[in-house]
C-alpha positions in Angstrom: 71.4 115.3 95.8 70.4 112.9 92.9 66.8 112.2 91.9 66.8 108.7 93.5 67.8 110.1 96.9 65.1 112.8 96.6 62.4 110.3 95.8 63.5 108.1 98.7 63.3 111.1 101.1 59.8 111.9 100.0 58.7 108.4 101.0 60.6 108.3 104.2 58.4 110.2 106.6 56.0 107.4 107.4 58.4 104.4 107.3 59.9 102.7 110.4 63.2 102.4 108.5 65.8 104.9 109.7 66.9 107.3 106.9 69.4 110.2 107.1 71.5 112.3 104.8 74.9 113.8 105.7 76.7 116.4 103.6 80.4 116.3 102.7 81.3 117.9 106.1 79.4 115.1 107.9 76.7 117.5 109.0 73.2 116.0 109.2 71.0 117.6 106.4 68.0 115.4 106.6 66.7 112.7 109.0 63.2 111.1 109.2 61.4 110.8 112.5 62.5 107.2 113.0 66.2 108.2 112.7 65.8 111.2 115.0 64.0 109.2 117.6 66.7 106.5 117.6 69.6 109.0 118.0 67.8 111.6 120.1 67.9 114.4 117.6 65.5 117.4 117.9 63.3 118.2 114.9 65.3 121.4 114.0 68.8 120.0 114.8 71.5 119.5 112.2 74.4 118.3 114.2 77.8 117.1 112.9 78.1 113.3 113.1 81.0 113.4 115.6 79.2 115.8 117.9 76.1 113.6 117.8 78.0 110.5 118.6 80.0 112.2 121.4 76.8 113.5 123.0 75.0 110.2 123.0 78.0 108.3 124.3 78.3 110.7 127.2 74.6 110.2 128.0 74.6 106.4 127.5 72.1 106.3 124.6 72.1 105.8 120.9 74.7 103.5 119.5 76.4 101.0 121.8 80.1 101.9 121.8 82.4 99.3 123.4 85.2 101.6 124.4 86.6 103.5 127.4 88.2 106.1 125.1 85.6 107.8 122.9 88.1 110.0 121.1 90.3 107.0 120.1 87.1 105.2 118.9 86.1 108.3 116.9 89.5 108.7 115.2 89.5 105.1 114.2 85.9 105.1 112.9 86.3 108.4 111.0 89.4 106.9 109.3 87.0 104.6 107.5 83.7 106.4 107.5 82.7 107.7 104.0 86.0 106.7 102.4 84.4 104.1 100.0 81.3 104.3 97.9 79.2 101.8 99.9 79.5 99.8 103.0 77.0 97.8 105.2 77.4 96.7 108.8 75.4 95.7 111.9 75.1 98.0 114.9 73.2 97.8 118.2 71.4 100.6 120.1 71.4 101.1 123.9 67.6 100.4 123.9 68.3 96.8 122.8 67.5 97.1 119.1 69.8 95.7 116.4 70.2 97.5 113.1 71.5 96.7 109.6 73.0 100.0 108.5 74.1 101.0 105.0 76.1 104.0 103.9 76.1 105.1 100.3 78.4 108.1 99.3 77.2 110.2 96.3 79.5 111.8 93.8 79.1 115.2 95.5 80.3 113.7 98.8 76.9 113.5 100.5 76.1 110.3 102.2 72.8 108.4 102.5 72.3 106.3 105.6 69.6 103.7 105.8 69.1 101.4 108.8 66.6 98.6 109.2 65.6 96.9 112.5 66.9 93.3 112.4 66.5 92.6 116.1 64.3 89.5 115.6 65.9 88.2 112.5 69.6 88.0 113.3 69.8 87.1 117.0 71.8 83.9 116.5 75.5 84.3 115.8 75.5 88.0 116.8 78.6 87.7 119.0 80.5 85.9 116.2 79.6 88.7 113.7 80.6 91.4 116.2 84.0 89.7 116.7 84.4 89.5 112.9 83.6 93.2 112.4 86.1 94.1 115.2 88.8 92.0 113.5 88.1 93.7 110.1 88.4 97.1 111.8 91.6 96.2 113.5 93.1 95.0 110.2 92.6 98.5 108.7 93.8 100.5 111.8 97.3 101.6 112.9 97.6 100.3 116.4 99.7 103.2 117.8 97.9 106.2 116.4 94.4 104.9 115.8 94.2 106.2 112.2 94.0 104.1 109.1 97.0 101.9 108.3 99.0 101.5 105.1 96.7 98.8 103.8 93.6 100.9 104.0 95.1 104.1 102.7 96.8 102.5 99.7 93.4 100.9 98.8 92.0 104.5 98.7 94.8 105.6 96.5 93.8 102.8 94.1 90.2 104.0 94.2 91.2 107.6 93.4 93.3 106.4 90.5 90.4 104.3 89.1 88.3 107.5 89.2 91.1 109.4 87.4 91.0 107.0 84.5 87.4 107.9 83.9 87.9 111.7 84.2 88.2 112.2 87.9 90.9 114.0 89.7 92.7 114.1 93.1 95.9 114.6 95.0 98.1 112.6 97.3 100.1 114.2 100.1 103.0 112.6 101.9 103.8 113.9 105.4 107.0 113.3 107.4 107.7 114.6 110.9 110.9 116.6 110.8 114.0 115.4 112.8 112.0 112.5 114.3 115.1 110.4 115.0 116.5 113.3 117.0 113.3 113.4 119.1 113.6 109.7 119.9 117.3 110.0 120.7 117.0 113.1 122.9 113.7 112.5 124.6 113.2 108.7 124.3 110.9 106.5 122.3 107.9 107.2 124.7 108.1 110.8 123.7 108.4 109.8 120.1 105.2 107.8 120.4 103.4 110.8 122.0 104.5 113.0 119.1 103.2 110.4 116.6 99.8 110.2 118.4 99.6 114.0 118.6 100.4 114.4 114.9 97.8 111.9 113.9 95.2 113.4 116.1 95.7 117.0 115.0 95.9 116.3 111.3 92.9 113.9 111.5 90.8 116.7 113.0 91.4 118.7 109.8 90.7 116.0 107.3 87.5 116.1 105.3 85.2 113.1 105.5 85.8 112.0 101.9 89.6 112.2 102.3 91.6 109.4 103.8 94.5 109.9 106.2 96.7 107.2 107.7 100.1 106.2 108.8 102.2 104.1 106.4 105.2 103.5 108.5 107.5 105.2 111.0 106.9 108.9 111.0 105.4 108.9 107.5 101.7 109.5 106.8 99.6 109.8 103.7 96.6 111.9 102.9 94.4 110.9 99.9 92.3 113.8 98.6 89.9 112.7 95.8 88.3 115.3 93.6 90.7 118.0 94.8 92.8 120.4 92.7 96.5 120.9 93.4 95.8 124.4 94.5 93.2 123.4 97.1 95.3 120.5 98.3 98.3 122.9 98.8 96.1 125.3 100.8 94.7 122.5 103.0 98.1 121.0 103.7 99.6 124.5 104.5 96.8 124.9 107.2 97.7 121.5 108.6 101.4 122.4 108.9 100.4 125.5 110.8 98.3 123.5 113.3 101.4 121.3 114.0 103.7 124.3 114.6 101.5 125.4 117.5 101.2 122.0 119.1 102.9 121.3 122.5 102.4 117.6 123.0 104.7 116.7 125.9 103.4 117.6 129.3 106.9 117.0 130.9 108.5 119.4 128.3 106.0 122.2 127.9 108.3 124.2 125.6 108.8 121.3 123.2 107.5 121.8 119.7 107.9 120.0 116.4 107.2 120.5 112.7 106.6 118.4 109.6 107.2 118.6 105.9 104.9 117.5 103.1 104.9 116.7 99.4 101.9 116.8 97.1 101.3 115.1 93.7 98.2 115.3 91.5 96.9 112.1 90.0 97.2 111.5 86.3 95.0 109.0 84.2 98.1 107.0 83.4 99.3 106.8 87.1 100.0 103.7 89.1 99.9 104.0 92.9 103.7 103.6 93.1 104.2 106.3 90.5 101.9 108.8 92.2 103.6 108.0 95.6 107.0 108.4 94.0 106.2 111.9 92.7 104.7 113.0 96.1 107.7 111.6 97.9 110.0 113.5 95.6 108.1 116.7 96.4 108.5 115.8 100.1 112.3 115.5 99.6 112.3 118.9 97.9 110.5 120.3 101.0 113.1 118.8 103.3 116.0 120.2 101.1 114.3 123.6 101.2 114.6 123.8 105.0 111.8 121.6 106.3 108.5 122.7 107.9 106.9 123.4 104.5 105.0 121.8 101.6 106.1 121.4 98.0 104.1 120.2 95.0 105.4 117.9 92.3 
């Protein structure tokens, strides 16, 4: 945690501004009394952010979530949360308050959240701003699976490459569901869609907050892993492939299973997004030629 954040936390106890810090795993590490009161967090609690949101949604308190499907909302929101250095947005609470929330991600992956009460200041035009924010969210979300879309993921590739030019590092993984055309032909496109949703859901559950996972077209998905060595990326993707092997996504075909293949490439200071993608895609091709259901590194 940098000195600026520590100084801010020392001053936060008496303020009405909501202040919290989440670590790289999205677990709450600090929250002042104003934040804990607004989100119903006990003094000694350090919940994961998804668990906190799920609990408050089920109890009808905390943030207002305009959805009938919490897990779909969570998947879509996590696809964008903590993926860029800074973002600001408006959010409303079930008690009627309206907040201006900022999220600043530190180099170590920790995230500082600060929210101010703007209930009296921004009443006019609130519906218009809500509609605008929903439209922005939709423009970055894959409609079928609920994860990030190609536009958002490729922007995160550009961010990682910009960091690589100043000494940073990272890896890109390309995933492709094995024999997907055969699934569609044998079981129908509805089954194919269920497999795509299942794959996105299961991989996304194993993605770190600072990484970005999304669908870029058909049965192909990308995982952007900033500040990650090839060895760590390989181990992480191997675990993801194991999760997929044990999935049984079709209720009407309980014995049905599927696999995927993946290719990984490490970013270089001279890389363009297309060149990094090409190397990862070549590694994916090598995985396919080697028998599928495996990962290869460029």
